[in-house]
C-alpha positions as CSV (number, residue, x, y, z in Angstrom):
1,M,-7.5,17.4,23.3
2,Q,-9.8,20.5,23.5
3,F,-8.4,21.9,20.2
4,A,-8.7,18.5,18.6
5,M,-12.4,18.3,19.4
6,L,-13.0,21.7,17.8
7,A,-11.0,20.7,14.8
8,V,-12.7,17.4,14.3
9,G,-16.0,18.9,13.1
10,E,-14.4,20.9,10.3
11,A,-12.0,18.1,9.3
12,Q,-14.8,15.5,9.2
13,N,-16.9,17.7,7.0
14,K,-14.1,18.1,4.6
15,I,-13.5,14.3,4.7
16,E,-17.1,13.4,4.1
17,T,-17.4,15.9,1.3
18,S,-14.3,14.8,-0.5
19,N,-15.0,11.0,-0.1
20,G,-18.8,11.0,-0.4
21,T,-19.2,8.7,2.6
22,D,-17.7,8.1,6.0
23,Q,-15.9,4.8,6.0
24,C,-14.6,5.0,9.6
25,G,-15.0,2.3,12.2
26,S,-13.5,-0.8,10.4
27,E,-11.7,-3.0,12.9
28,E,-10.2,-5.2,10.1
29,I,-6.8,-4.4,8.7
30,P,-6.9,-4.9,4.9
31,K,-4.4,-7.4,3.6
32,E,-1.7,-6.0,1.4
33,H,-1.3,-7.2,-2.1
34,T,1.5,-6.0,-4.4
35,V,2.4,-5.9,-8.0
36,H,6.1,-5.9,-8.9
37,D,7.4,-3.6,-11.6
38,T,11.2,-3.8,-12.1
39,S,11.2,-1.4,-15.1
40,T,11.5,1.6,-12.7
41,N,13.4,2.4,-9.5
42,Q,10.2,3.4,-7.8
43,A,8.9,0.7,-5.4
44,P,5.6,-0.7,-6.5
45,R,2.6,0.3,-4.5
46,E,-0.2,-1.8,-3.0
47,N,-2.7,-2.8,-5.6
48,T,-5.7,-4.4,-4.0
49,N,-7.4,-2.1,-1.4
50,E,-5.1,0.8,-2.4
51,S,-8.1,3.1,-2.6
52,H,-9.1,2.2,0.9
53,H,-5.6,2.7,2.3
54,T,-5.4,6.1,0.5
55,D,-8.8,7.2,1.8
56,T,-7.8,6.4,5.4
57,K,-4.5,8.2,5.1
58,Q,-6.1,11.3,3.6
59,K,-8.5,11.4,6.6
60,I,-5.6,11.2,9.1
61,H,-3.6,13.9,7.3
62,E,-6.7,16.1,7.0
63,M,-7.5,15.8,10.7
64,Y,-3.9,16.6,11.6
65,R,-3.8,19.7,9.3
66,T,-7.1,21.0,10.7
67,Y,-5.9,20.4,14.3
68,V,-2.7,22.4,13.7
69,K,-4.7,25.2,12.0
70,V,-7.2,25.5,14.9
71,H,-4.4,25.3,17.5
72,E,-2.6,28.2,15.8
73,E,-5.7,30.3,15.5
74,A,-6.6,29.7,19.1
75,K,-3.4,31.4,20.2
76,K,-4.6,34.6,18.6
77,N,-8.4,34.3,19.2
78,E,-9.8,33.8,22.6
79,T,-13.2,32.9,21.1
80,I,-11.8,29.9,19.3
81,K,-10.1,28.8,22.5
82,A,-13.3,29.1,24.4
83,Q,-15.1,27.1,21.7
84,A,-12.5,24.4,22.0
85,H,-13.0,24.1,25.8
86,A,-16.7,24.0,25.3
87,W,-16.5,21.2,22.8
88,F,-14.3,19.2,25.2
89,A,-16.8,19.8,28.0
90,L,-19.6,18.4,25.8
91,L,-17.5,15.3,25.1
92,E,-16.9,14.6,28.8
93,G,-20.5,15.3,29.5
94,G,-21.6,12.6,27.0
95,D,-23.1,14.9,24.3
96,K,-24.2,12.7,21.4
97,D,-22.8,14.9,18.6
98,A,-19.4,15.3,20.3
99,L,-19.3,11.5,20.9
100,R,-20.2,10.9,17.3
101,Y,-17.3,13.0,16.1
102,W,-14.9,11.5,18.6
103,N,-15.9,7.9,17.7
104,S,-15.4,8.7,14.0
105,V,-11.9,10.1,14.7
106,R,-11.0,7.2,17.0
107,S,-12.1,4.6,14.5
108,T,-10.2,6.2,11.7
109,S,-7.1,6.6,13.8
110,L,-7.2,3.0,15.1
111,E,-7.7,1.6,11.6
112,H,-4.6,3.5,10.4
113,Y,-2.5,2.7,13.5
114,K,-3.3,-1.0,13.3
115,A,-2.2,-1.1,9.7
116,Q,1.2,0.3,10.6
117,Y,1.5,-1.9,13.7
118,S,0.8,-4.9,11.5
119,R,3.5,-3.9,9.1
120,L,5.9,-3.7,12.0
121,G,4.8,-7.1,13.4
122,V,3.3,-5.5,16.5
123,R,0.0,-6.5,18.1
124,F,-1.9,-5.2,21.1
125,D,-4.6,-7.0,23.1
126,E,-6.4,-3.8,23.9
127,Y,-6.5,-0.3,22.4
128,A,-7.6,1.9,25.2
129,G,-6.7,5.4,26.4
130,E,-7.7,8.4,28.6
131,S,-10.9,8.9,26.5
132,L,-12.4,5.8,28.3
133,T,-12.0,7.3,31.8
134,S,-14.8,9.9,32.1
135,T,-17.1,7.6,34.1
136,Y,-14.4,7.1,36.7
137,I,-13.6,10.8,37.3
138,P,-16.5,11.8,39.6
139,S,-15.8,9.0,42.2
140,L,-12.0,9.6,41.9
141,L,-12.4,13.3,42.7
142,K,-14.5,12.4,45.7
143,E,-11.8,10.1,47.0
144,L,-9.2,12.8,46.5
145,E,-11.4,15.3,48.3
146,D,-12.2,13.0,51.2
147,K,-8.5,12.4,51.7
148,D,-7.7,16.1,51.5
149,M,-5.4,15.6,48.5
150,I,-6.7,18.5,46.3
151,D,-7.0,22.2,46.8
152,K,-9.2,24.7,45.0
153,D,-7.5,27.7,43.4
154,A,-9.1,30.9,44.9
155,D,-8.6,32.9,41.7
156,T,-9.5,30.4,38.9
157,G,-11.7,27.8,40.7
158,A,-9.6,25.0,39.3
159,L,-8.8,21.9,41.4
160,L,-5.1,21.5,42.1
161,T,-2.8,18.8,43.5
162,N,-1.1,19.3,46.8
163,E,1.6,16.5,46.7
164,P,4.3,17.0,49.3
165,G,7.6,18.2,47.7
166,L,6.0,18.6,44.2
167,P,4.6,21.8,42.5
168,K,0.9,22.1,42.3
169,T,-0.7,20.8,39.1
170,V,-4.2,21.4,37.7
171,L,-6.4,18.3,37.8
172,Q,-9.7,19.9,36.7
173,K,-10.5,23.3,35.3
174,A,-13.2,25.5,36.8
175,D,-15.6,24.5,33.9
176,G,-15.4,20.9,35.0
177,T,-13.2,19.6,32.2
178,S,-10.4,17.3,33.2
179,L,-6.7,17.4,32.4
180,Y,-4.2,14.7,31.6
181,L,-3.2,14.0,35.1
182,L,-6.7,13.4,36.3
183,R,-7.5,11.2,33.3
184,D,-4.3,9.2,33.8
185,L,-5.3,8.6,37.5
186,A,-8.7,7.5,36.3
187,E,-7.1,5.1,33.8
188,I,-5.1,3.4,36.5
189,K,-8.4,2.9,38.4
190,R,-10.0,1.5,35.2
191,R,-7.2,-0.9,34.6
192,L,-7.2,-2.2,38.1
193,E,-10.9,-2.8,37.9
194,K,-10.7,-4.6,34.5
195,Y,-7.7,-6.7,35.1
196,E,-7.0,-9.0,38.0
197,N,-3.7,-9.2,39.9
198,V,-2.0,-6.2,38.2
199,N,1.6,-6.2,39.5
200,K,3.1,-3.5,37.3
201,I,2.0,-0.7,34.9
202,I,4.6,0.5,32.5
203,Y,4.3,3.8,30.6
204,V,6.5,4.3,27.5
205,T,6.6,8.0,26.7
206,G,9.0,10.8,26.0
207,T,11.5,12.1,28.6
208,D,9.8,15.5,28.7
209,Q,6.9,13.9,30.6
210,E,9.0,12.8,33.5
211,F,7.5,15.3,35.9
212,H,4.0,14.3,34.9
213,F,4.6,10.7,35.8
214,K,6.4,11.5,39.0
215,T,3.3,13.4,40.1
216,L,1.0,10.7,38.9
217,F,2.8,7.9,40.7
218,S,2.9,9.9,43.9
219,I,-0.8,10.6,43.9
220,A,-1.7,7.0,43.0
221,D,0.4,5.8,45.9
222,R,-1.0,8.2,48.5
223,L,-4.5,7.5,47.3
224,G,-4.0,3.8,47.7
225,L,-4.6,3.0,44.1
226,M,-1.3,1.3,43.5
227,N,2.2,1.4,45.1
228,K,4.4,3.8,43.2
229,D,7.1,1.1,43.0
230,K,4.8,-0.8,40.7
231,L,4.4,2.1,38.4
232,V,7.2,2.6,35.9
233,H,8.0,5.3,33.4
234,I,10.2,4.1,30.5
235,R,11.3,7.3,28.9
236,F,12.8,7.9,25.5
237,G,14.4,10.9,23.8
238,N,13.5,12.8,20.7
239,I,14.7,12.2,17.1
240,R,16.0,15.5,15.8
241,G,15.4,16.4,12.2
242,M,12.2,14.3,11.9
243,S,9.5,16.5,13.5
244,T,8.8,19.9,15.1
245,R,6.1,21.5,17.3
246,K,5.2,24.0,14.6
247,G,2.8,21.9,12.7
248,T,5.4,19.9,10.7
249,A,5.3,16.2,11.4
250,V,6.5,13.0,9.8
251,F,4.0,10.2,9.8
252,L,5.1,6.6,10.5
253,D,3.8,5.2,7.3
254,D,5.8,7.8,5.4
255,I,9.0,6.8,7.3
256,L,8.3,3.1,6.6
257,D,7.7,3.8,2.9
258,E,10.8,5.8,2.5
259,A,12.9,3.1,4.2
260,Q,11.4,0.6,1.8
261,Q,12.2,2.9,-1.1
262,H,15.8,3.4,-0.1
263,V,16.4,-0.4,0.2
264,Y,14.5,-1.1,-3.0
265,N,16.7,1.3,-4.9
266,L,19.8,-0.5,-3.6
267,M,18.6,-3.8,-5.1
268,K,19.9,-5.0,-8.5
269,P,17.4,-4.6,-11.4
270,G,15.5,-7.8,-11.8
271,E,16.0,-8.8,-8.2
272,Q,13.9,-6.0,-6.7
273,D,11.3,-7.3,-4.3
274,L,8.9,-5.1,-2.3
275,A,8.4,-7.5,0.6
276,V,12.1,-8.0,1.1
277,A,12.8,-4.2,0.8
278,D,10.1,-3.6,3.4
279,T,11.6,-6.1,5.9
280,V,15.1,-4.9,5.4
281,G,14.1,-1.3,5.6
282,I,12.3,-1.8,8.9
283,S,15.3,-3.6,10.2
284,G,17.4,-0.6,9.4
285,L,15.0,1.7,11.2
286,V,14.8,-0.5,14.3
287,I,18.6,-1.1,14.6
288,R,19.3,2.6,14.2
289,D,17.0,3.4,17.0
290,L,18.3,0.7,19.3
291,K,21.9,1.8,18.8
292,S,21.2,5.1,20.7
293,R,20.7,5.4,24.4
294,R,17.0,5.2,24.9
295,H,16.6,8.4,26.9
296,K,18.9,10.5,24.7
297,D,18.1,12.6,21.7
298,Y,19.7,11.8,18.4
299,T,19.8,13.3,14.9
300,W,18.2,11.4,12.0
301,D,20.3,10.4,9.0
302,W,18.9,8.2,6.2
303,E,22.5,7.3,5.1
304,V,23.1,5.7,8.5
305,V,19.8,3.9,8.5
306,T,20.5,2.3,5.0
307,K,24.2,1.6,5.3
308,S,25.1,-1.9,4.2
309,Q,28.3,-2.1,6.3
310,G,28.9,-1.8,10.0
311,D,26.4,-2.3,12.8
312,T,23.3,-1.7,10.8
313,G,20.0,-3.5,10.2
314,I,20.9,-4.2,6.6
315,M,24.2,-5.9,7.7
316,I,22.3,-7.9,10.3
317,Q,19.9,-9.2,7.7
318,Y,22.7,-10.0,5.3
319,T,24.6,-11.9,8.0
320,H,21.5,-13.8,9.0
321,A,20.9,-14.8,5.3
322,R,24.4,-16.0,5.0
323,L,24.2,-18.1,8.2
324,C,20.9,-19.6,7.0
325,R,22.6,-20.5,3.7
326,Y,25.5,-22.2,5.5
327,A,23.1,-24.1,7.7
328,F,21.2,-25.3,4.6
329,F,24.3,-26.5,2.9
330,C,25.7,-28.2,6.0
331,S,22.4,-30.0,6.6
332,A,22.3,-31.1,2.9
333,R,25.7,-32.6,3.1
334,T,25.0,-34.6,6.3
Protein backbone atom coordinates (compact mmCIF):
# COMPACT_ATOMS: atom_id res chain seq x y z
CA MET A 1 0.00 0.00 0.00
CA GLN A 2 2.84 2.40 0.87
CA PHE A 3 4.62 1.78 -2.43
CA ALA A 4 1.33 2.07 -4.28
CA MET A 5 0.76 5.57 -2.89
CA LEU A 6 4.22 6.70 -4.02
CA ALA A 7 3.68 5.15 -7.44
CA VAL A 8 0.28 6.70 -7.96
CA GLY A 9 1.54 10.26 -8.40
CA GLU A 10 3.95 9.31 -11.17
CA ALA A 11 1.45 6.99 -12.86
CA GLN A 12 -1.37 9.52 -12.71
CA ASN A 13 0.84 12.20 -14.25
CA LYS A 14 1.63 9.88 -17.16
CA ILE A 15 -2.03 9.00 -17.54
CA GLU A 16 -3.23 12.59 -17.57
CA THR A 17 -0.49 13.58 -20.02
CA SER A 18 -1.24 10.78 -22.45
CA ASN A 19 -5.03 11.12 -22.30
CA GLY A 20 -5.42 14.85 -21.91
CA THR A 21 -7.99 14.59 -19.10
CA ASP A 22 -8.67 12.41 -16.12
CA GLN A 23 -11.83 10.39 -16.71
CA CYS A 24 -11.82 8.48 -13.43
CA GLY A 25 -14.77 8.19 -11.12
CA SER A 26 -17.54 6.90 -13.38
CA GLU A 27 -19.77 4.45 -11.52
CA GLU A 28 -21.56 3.36 -14.69
CA ILE A 29 -20.38 0.32 -16.59
CA PRO A 30 -20.51 1.09 -20.34
CA LYS A 31 -22.69 -1.30 -22.28
CA GLU A 32 -20.82 -3.42 -24.79
CA HIS A 33 -21.74 -3.29 -28.46
CA THR A 34 -20.13 -5.56 -31.01
CA VAL A 35 -19.62 -5.73 -34.75
CA HIS A 36 -19.22 -9.20 -36.24
CA ASP A 37 -16.56 -9.85 -38.85
CA THR A 38 -16.38 -13.43 -40.09
CA SER A 39 -13.73 -12.70 -42.71
CA THR A 40 -10.97 -13.31 -40.15
CA ASN A 41 -10.30 -15.68 -37.29
CA GLN A 42 -9.69 -12.73 -34.97
CA ALA A 43 -12.64 -12.13 -32.68
CA PRO A 44 -14.28 -8.74 -33.30
CA ARG A 45 -13.71 -6.13 -30.66
CA GLU A 46 -16.20 -3.83 -28.98
CA ASN A 47 -17.15 -0.93 -31.20
CA THR A 48 -19.17 1.60 -29.20
CA ASN A 49 -17.25 2.96 -26.17
CA GLU A 50 -14.11 1.13 -27.29
CA SER A 51 -12.03 4.26 -26.69
CA HIS A 52 -13.32 4.53 -23.12
CA HIS A 53 -12.61 0.85 -22.38
CA THR A 54 -9.10 1.19 -23.82
CA ASP A 55 -8.47 4.36 -21.85
CA THR A 56 -9.42 2.73 -18.53
CA LYS A 57 -7.38 -0.38 -19.29
CA GLN A 58 -4.33 1.74 -20.13
CA LYS A 59 -4.66 3.51 -16.79
CA ILE A 60 -4.81 0.21 -14.89
CA HIS A 61 -1.75 -1.17 -16.68
CA GLU A 62 0.19 2.09 -16.23
CA MET A 63 -0.52 2.13 -12.50
CA TYR A 64 0.56 -1.50 -12.23
CA ARG A 65 3.81 -0.94 -14.17
CA THR A 66 4.65 2.07 -12.04
CA TYR A 67 3.87 0.20 -8.82
CA VAL A 68 6.23 -2.63 -9.80
CA LYS A 69 8.94 -0.14 -10.79
CA VAL A 70 8.75 1.79 -7.50
CA HIS A 71 8.60 -1.44 -5.48
CA GLU A 72 11.78 -2.73 -7.12
CA GLU A 73 13.62 0.59 -6.74
CA ALA A 74 12.63 0.79 -3.07
CA LYS A 75 14.49 -2.47 -2.42
CA LYS A 76 17.73 -0.75 -3.44
CA ASN A 77 17.04 2.78 -2.25
CA GLU A 78 16.09 3.55 1.36
CA THR A 79 15.08 7.09 0.40
CA ILE A 80 12.34 5.80 -1.90
CA LYS A 81 11.14 3.43 0.81
CA ALA A 82 10.96 6.34 3.26
CA GLN A 83 9.05 8.43 0.72
CA ALA A 84 6.57 5.59 0.28
CA HIS A 85 5.96 5.36 4.03
CA ALA A 86 5.58 9.14 4.21
CA TRP A 87 2.96 9.11 1.43
CA PHE A 88 0.98 6.44 3.21
CA ALA A 89 1.14 8.38 6.46
CA LEU A 90 -0.27 11.40 4.60
CA LEU A 91 -3.13 9.28 3.30
CA GLU A 92 -4.04 7.94 6.73
CA GLY A 93 -3.75 11.46 8.10
CA GLY A 94 -6.31 12.79 5.61
CA ASP A 95 -3.95 14.86 3.43
CA LYS A 96 -5.98 16.37 0.55
CA ASP A 97 -3.44 15.63 -2.22
CA ALA A 98 -2.91 12.05 -1.04
CA LEU A 99 -6.67 11.50 -0.85
CA ARG A 100 -7.13 13.00 -4.32
CA TYR A 101 -4.64 10.56 -5.82
CA TRP A 102 -6.13 7.65 -3.89
CA ASN A 103 -9.69 8.52 -4.96
CA SER A 104 -8.57 8.71 -8.57
CA VAL A 105 -6.93 5.29 -8.40
CA ARG A 106 -9.89 3.76 -6.57
CA SER A 107 -12.42 5.15 -9.05
CA THR A 108 -10.43 3.92 -12.05
CA SER A 109 -9.92 0.50 -10.47
CA LEU A 110 -13.58 0.06 -9.55
CA GLU A 111 -14.70 1.08 -13.01
CA HIS A 112 -12.44 -1.56 -14.51
CA TYR A 113 -13.36 -4.24 -11.95
CA LYS A 114 -17.08 -3.70 -12.38
CA ALA A 115 -16.77 -4.15 -16.14
CA GLN A 116 -15.08 -7.52 -15.62
CA TYR A 117 -17.55 -8.57 -12.91
CA SER A 118 -20.44 -7.67 -15.21
CA ARG A 119 -18.95 -9.81 -17.94
CA LEU A 120 -18.84 -12.72 -15.48
CA GLY A 121 -22.38 -12.10 -14.27
CA VAL A 122 -21.16 -11.06 -10.82
CA ARG A 123 -22.57 -8.15 -8.81
CA PHE A 124 -21.76 -6.83 -5.35
CA ASP A 125 -23.98 -4.66 -3.16
CA GLU A 126 -21.02 -2.76 -1.75
CA TYR A 127 -17.44 -2.15 -2.83
CA ALA A 128 -15.51 -1.45 0.37
CA GLY A 129 -12.10 -2.24 1.73
CA GLU A 130 -9.44 -1.44 4.29
CA SER A 131 -9.05 2.07 2.89
CA LEU A 132 -12.33 3.04 4.58
CA THR A 133 -11.16 2.08 8.07
CA SER A 134 -8.87 4.95 9.10
CA THR A 135 -11.50 6.67 11.27
CA TYR A 136 -11.99 3.48 13.33
CA ILE A 137 -8.31 2.87 14.08
CA PRO A 138 -7.75 5.36 17.00
CA SER A 139 -10.64 4.00 19.09
CA LEU A 140 -9.70 0.42 18.20
CA LEU A 141 -6.12 0.95 19.42
CA LYS A 142 -7.43 2.39 22.67
CA GLU A 143 -9.62 -0.68 23.20
CA LEU A 144 -6.66 -2.96 22.56
CA GLU A 145 -4.49 -0.98 24.94
CA ASP A 146 -7.14 -0.88 27.66
CA LYS A 147 -7.45 -4.68 27.50
CA ASP A 148 -3.66 -5.11 27.51
CA MET A 149 -3.74 -6.80 24.09
CA ILE A 150 -0.82 -4.92 22.52
CA ASP A 151 2.87 -4.48 23.34
CA LYS A 152 5.30 -1.79 22.29
CA ASP A 153 8.55 -2.92 20.71
CA ALA A 154 11.41 -1.45 22.76
CA ASP A 155 13.70 -1.17 19.73
CA THR A 156 11.40 0.05 16.95
CA GLY A 157 8.53 1.63 18.83
CA ALA A 158 6.03 -0.38 16.78
CA LEU A 159 2.85 -1.78 18.33
CA LEU A 160 2.69 -5.58 18.36
CA THR A 161 0.07 -8.22 19.07
CA ASN A 162 0.44 -10.49 22.10
CA GLU A 163 -1.99 -13.28 21.23
CA PRO A 164 -1.50 -16.43 23.34
CA GLY A 165 0.09 -19.21 21.31
CA LEU A 166 0.67 -17.00 18.24
CA PRO A 167 3.80 -15.15 17.09
CA LYS A 168 3.83 -11.39 17.61
CA THR A 169 2.67 -9.38 14.60
CA VAL A 170 3.07 -5.66 13.91
CA LEU A 171 -0.19 -3.72 14.09
CA GLN A 172 1.14 -0.19 13.75
CA LYS A 173 4.59 1.17 12.88
CA ALA A 174 6.39 3.72 15.00
CA ASP A 175 5.45 6.49 12.54
CA GLY A 176 1.77 5.80 13.22
CA THR A 177 0.95 4.04 9.94
CA SER A 178 -1.21 0.92 10.21
CA LEU A 179 -0.64 -2.53 8.73
CA TYR A 180 -3.09 -5.00 7.22
CA LEU A 181 -3.96 -6.72 10.48
CA LEU A 182 -5.01 -3.51 12.23
CA ARG A 183 -7.00 -2.33 9.21
CA ASP A 184 -8.77 -5.68 8.93
CA LEU A 185 -9.75 -5.45 12.60
CA ALA A 186 -11.08 -1.94 11.98
CA GLU A 187 -13.02 -3.23 8.97
CA ILE A 188 -14.78 -5.81 11.16
CA LYS A 189 -15.78 -2.98 13.45
CA ARG A 190 -17.02 -0.91 10.51
CA ARG A 191 -19.12 -3.76 9.14
CA LEU A 192 -20.69 -4.53 12.50
CA GLU A 193 -21.56 -0.87 12.89
CA LYS A 194 -23.03 -0.54 9.40
CA TYR A 195 -24.95 -3.81 9.15
CA GLU A 196 -27.37 -5.16 11.72
CA ASN A 197 -27.43 -8.77 12.95
CA VAL A 198 -24.21 -9.89 11.25
CA ASN A 199 -23.98 -13.63 11.95
CA LYS A 200 -20.96 -14.51 9.81
CA ILE A 201 -18.13 -12.82 7.91
CA ILE A 202 -16.43 -14.85 5.18
CA TYR A 203 -13.01 -14.00 3.75
CA VAL A 204 -12.11 -15.52 0.38
CA THR A 205 -8.34 -15.19 -0.10
CA GLY A 206 -5.25 -17.22 -0.89
CA THR A 207 -3.98 -20.07 1.29
CA ASP A 208 -0.81 -18.11 2.03
CA GLN A 209 -2.84 -15.72 4.23
CA GLU A 210 -3.95 -18.46 6.60
CA PHE A 211 -1.79 -17.24 9.53
CA HIS A 212 -2.99 -13.65 9.04
CA PHE A 213 -6.62 -14.65 9.45
CA LYS A 214 -5.91 -17.00 12.35
CA THR A 215 -4.42 -14.02 14.20
CA LEU A 216 -7.21 -11.68 13.08
CA PHE A 217 -9.96 -14.01 14.29
CA SER A 218 -8.22 -14.59 17.60
CA ILE A 219 -7.88 -10.86 18.33
CA ALA A 220 -11.45 -10.09 17.23
CA ASP A 221 -12.71 -12.81 19.57
CA ARG A 222 -10.65 -11.70 22.60
CA LEU A 223 -11.55 -8.06 21.98
CA GLY A 224 -15.24 -8.92 21.95
CA LEU A 225 -15.82 -7.72 18.40
CA MET A 226 -17.06 -11.04 17.08
CA ASN A 227 -16.86 -14.70 18.05
CA LYS A 228 -14.11 -16.37 16.03
CA ASP A 229 -16.47 -19.20 15.13
CA LYS A 230 -18.43 -16.65 13.08
CA LEU A 231 -15.34 -15.56 11.14
CA VAL A 232 -14.46 -17.88 8.27
CA HIS A 233 -11.45 -17.99 5.94
CA ILE A 234 -12.23 -19.66 2.61
CA ARG A 235 -8.78 -20.26 1.19
CA PHE A 236 -7.75 -21.07 -2.37
CA GLY A 237 -4.53 -22.12 -4.04
CA ASN A 238 -2.48 -20.44 -6.74
CA ILE A 239 -2.65 -21.04 -10.47
CA ARG A 240 0.85 -21.84 -11.68
CA GLY A 241 1.97 -20.53 -15.03
CA MET A 242 -0.32 -17.49 -14.89
CA SER A 243 1.49 -14.94 -12.71
CA THR A 244 4.60 -14.33 -10.65
CA ARG A 245 5.75 -11.99 -7.88
CA LYS A 246 8.44 -10.43 -10.08
CA GLY A 247 6.25 -7.88 -11.81
CA THR A 248 4.69 -10.21 -14.35
CA ALA A 249 0.94 -10.54 -13.99
CA VAL A 250 -1.96 -11.66 -16.12
CA PHE A 251 -5.02 -9.42 -15.96
CA LEU A 252 -8.52 -10.89 -15.79
CA ASP A 253 -9.76 -9.09 -18.89
CA ASP A 254 -6.84 -10.54 -20.88
CA ILE A 255 -7.71 -14.04 -19.66
CA LEU A 256 -11.38 -13.57 -20.61
CA ASP A 257 -10.41 -12.17 -24.02
CA GLU A 258 -8.08 -15.08 -24.71
CA ALA A 259 -10.71 -17.63 -23.71
CA GLN A 260 -13.17 -15.88 -26.01
CA GLN A 261 -10.60 -15.94 -28.84
CA HIS A 262 -9.87 -19.66 -28.38
CA VAL A 263 -13.56 -20.56 -28.63
CA TYR A 264 -14.17 -18.12 -31.50
CA ASN A 265 -11.43 -19.81 -33.52
CA LEU A 266 -13.08 -23.21 -32.95
CA MET A 267 -16.32 -22.03 -34.52
CA LYS A 268 -17.13 -22.70 -38.16
CA PRO A 269 -16.68 -19.73 -40.52
CA GLY A 270 -20.01 -17.99 -40.95
CA GLU A 271 -21.21 -19.21 -37.55
CA GLN A 272 -18.75 -17.29 -35.42
CA ASP A 273 -20.50 -15.27 -32.74
CA LEU A 274 -18.70 -13.07 -30.22
CA ALA A 275 -21.35 -13.27 -27.48
CA VAL A 276 -21.54 -17.08 -27.73
CA ALA A 277 -17.75 -17.37 -27.77
CA ASP A 278 -17.55 -15.22 -24.65
CA THR A 279 -20.15 -17.27 -22.75
CA VAL A 280 -18.61 -20.61 -23.71
CA GLY A 281 -15.09 -19.34 -23.03
CA ILE A 282 -16.07 -18.20 -19.53
CA SER A 283 -17.72 -21.58 -18.94
CA GLY A 284 -14.42 -23.23 -19.82
CA LEU A 285 -12.55 -21.06 -17.33
CA VAL A 286 -15.02 -21.60 -14.50
CA ILE A 287 -15.31 -25.37 -14.89
CA ARG A 288 -11.53 -25.79 -15.12
CA ASP A 289 -11.14 -23.90 -11.85
CA LEU A 290 -13.92 -25.82 -10.10
CA LYS A 291 -12.43 -29.19 -11.09
CA SER A 292 -9.41 -28.64 -8.85
CA ARG A 293 -9.43 -28.81 -5.08
CA ARG A 294 -10.01 -25.24 -3.99
CA HIS A 295 -7.05 -24.96 -1.60
CA LYS A 296 -4.58 -26.72 -3.91
CA ASP A 297 -2.34 -25.16 -6.57
CA TYR A 298 -2.67 -26.26 -10.17
CA THR A 299 -0.93 -25.59 -13.49
CA TRP A 300 -2.73 -23.59 -16.16
CA ASP A 301 -3.23 -25.16 -19.59
CA TRP A 302 -5.34 -23.52 -22.32
CA GLU A 303 -5.84 -26.86 -24.09
CA VAL A 304 -7.57 -28.24 -21.00
CA VAL A 305 -9.74 -25.14 -20.68
CA THR A 306 -10.95 -25.22 -24.29
CA LYS A 307 -11.31 -28.99 -24.81
CA SER A 308 -14.65 -29.92 -26.34
CA GLN A 309 -14.67 -33.43 -24.87
CA GLY A 310 -14.67 -34.73 -21.32
CA ASP A 311 -15.65 -32.85 -18.17
CA THR A 312 -15.15 -29.36 -19.54
CA GLY A 313 -17.13 -26.13 -19.70
CA ILE A 314 -17.53 -26.41 -23.46
CA MET A 315 -18.93 -29.94 -23.14
CA ILE A 316 -21.38 -28.79 -20.46
CA GLN A 317 -22.63 -25.98 -22.71
CA TYR A 318 -22.95 -28.39 -25.64
CA THR A 319 -24.89 -30.89 -23.51
CA HIS A 320 -27.16 -28.15 -22.21
CA ALA A 321 -27.86 -26.94 -25.77
CA ARG A 322 -28.77 -30.47 -26.87
CA LEU A 323 -31.09 -30.97 -23.91
CA CYS A 324 -32.80 -27.65 -24.65
CA ARG A 325 -33.26 -28.76 -28.24
CA TYR A 326 -34.80 -32.08 -27.17
CA ALA A 327 -37.10 -30.27 -24.77
CA PHE A 328 -38.20 -27.93 -27.54
CA PHE A 329 -39.02 -30.76 -29.95
CA CYS A 330 -40.83 -32.76 -27.25
CA SER A 331 -42.99 -29.77 -26.30
CA ALA A 332 -43.71 -29.07 -29.97
CA ARG A 333 -44.96 -32.61 -30.54
CA THR A 334 -47.27 -32.59 -27.52
